[in-house]
N, C-alpha and C positions, 0 to 999 in steps of 0.2 A: 485720963485727961491730959492734955498738953498744957504744961505750965510755964514754959519759958521757950523763947525762940530757938535756942540751941537744939530743942527736941525736934524741931522741924527737919533738921538734916537727916535724920533717919529715913524719910521718904525719898531722898536724893541718892541713897546708897546703891540701889539695884542697877540692873543693866540699863543702858540708855539707848534710845533711838531718835534720829533726827526724821521727821515726817513731813512730806510736802505734797501738795495737791494743786494741779493746774487744769483748767476746763480748756478744751479745744473746741471751738464751734458749738453746734447744738446736739451733736451726737454722743461724744465721750470726753474723758478726762483722763490723765495719767497722775498716779500716785506714786510716790518714791519714798521708800523706808530703808535708811542705813542705821544699822544698829549692832548691838553686841549680843553674843551668846547668852541665852537664858532670858532675853527680853520677851515679855508677854504682853500682849494687847487684846482687849475685848472690843468688839465692835456691836452696837445696836443694830437691829435690822433696818431702821429707817435710815441709818448713815451706811449701809453696806451695798456698795455700787461696783465693787471690784469683781471682775468676772474671769481675768486672766492674770497670772503672774509670770514674769520672767526673772530668774535670779542672775544677776552679774557674777556673785559667789554667795555661798552659804546655803542654808537649808532650814526647814523647820516642818512644823505639822499645823494644819489647820482643822477646825472642827466645829461642829455645832455645840454650843454651850449645853451643858447638862446630858451630853450623851457620851457613849464611848467610843463612837465611830469619828475617825479623823483621817486626814489624807496627809501623806508626807510629800511635801514639795520642795523641788530643788533645781539647780542648774547643772547637775553633773552631765547630763546628756544633751546639753544645748537644746532645751525645749521650752515650750510655752505650757504653762500648767493651767488646766481649765478647771476653774473653781465656780462655774455658774451654778452649781447645786447648792451653793451656799447663799445665793442672793435671797434676800428677803427672811433671813434667819439671823439671830443672834450668834456671833462666832467668836473664837478665840484663836489667836496664833501665838506660837511658842518657838523661839529660834534655837535650833540645835548648835549653831556656830554664828560667828559674827556673819553678817549678811548685807547685801545690798540688792533690793528687789524692786522691780518695777512692775506696778499693776496698771492693767488697762480697765477702765471703769465705764460703764454704760451710764448715760445720765437718765435713760429710762429703763427701769428694772424689768419691764414687760417684754422688752425686745431681747431676743436671743441673738448671739452673735457666734461666728466661726473664726479661727485664727490659723495662720501658717508661718512657719518661721522661714525667712530668706537669709542665706548666709553666702560667703564668697565659696562655698563649696557647692552651693545650690542657688546660683544668682538670678534664675529665671523669675520674672514678675509676671504670673497670670492673673488677671483680673477677671472674675466670673460674674460679677454683677455690676449694675450701672456705676455704682461709687463704692470705694474701699479706702481705707486709710492704712498708709504705710508709715510706721513709728519706727524711729531709729533707736535701737536699744544698745548698740555697741559701735564702736568705730566711727568712721567718717566717710561713707560711700557717697558716690556722685550720681544723681540720677538726672538724666537729660541735661547736664551741665550745671547742677544745683547741688552744692555740697551740704549734706546733712550733718548735723552734730547730735550727740545723745539727746534724747527727748524731743527733738524736731519731729514734724510729721508733714506729709503730703498727701493730697488726696489723689487718687489714682481712678482712672475711669476706664471702663470696658472699650474695646476697639480702639485703643491707643497703644502705639508701641513705647516701651520704656527701656533707654539704655542705662545699664548700671555698671559703674566701673568703681574700682578702689585700688589703691596700693597697699592696703593693710586689710587684716581680718575685719569683718562687720557682722553684725547681727541686725536684721530688720524684722518687725512684726507686720504681718499682713493681716488686717482685721477687716470683717465684712459682716453688715447686718443680716440677719435670716429673715426674709420676708416670704410672702406667699410666692413671689417669682423667684426666689433665691434658695429653695430647699435641698440644695447639692449636698 
């Protein structure tokens, strides 16, 4: 039993993490976690909306609670980590090193999504469905004259041309809902 306020400090000695969540429109939200090596978080299945992770830096593992199966997720190869298999499950994440990860979260856990990474090395925006979302993960690209900052997004539509420019490196995530008309 904790008997004095000084004993409460014990709970603050472990690795720390700053966590943020913002909803964008009716379809998705972005969660941001910036933390220290060794940080561990468990998520209840009713709060589990994240389906993709992008690491600005760092790495860790994610898995279903009470199982031996887990996935290593990281940003070593400039990639988006698909973690849709963990939606509707209780999960745990453990950081292997200090990290900054950005999660793309579907507000409807019944909807499947696909993602594509767009960088200054591969700057072409090809929209395959009626409406998709472009999220700025790094850098400050300019799309049709509008500068994007980290965590900004733009709706992009099929049959429209997009001009993408940047003086610096950038990383964008292109996210689209998979529905009956978009099973590519």
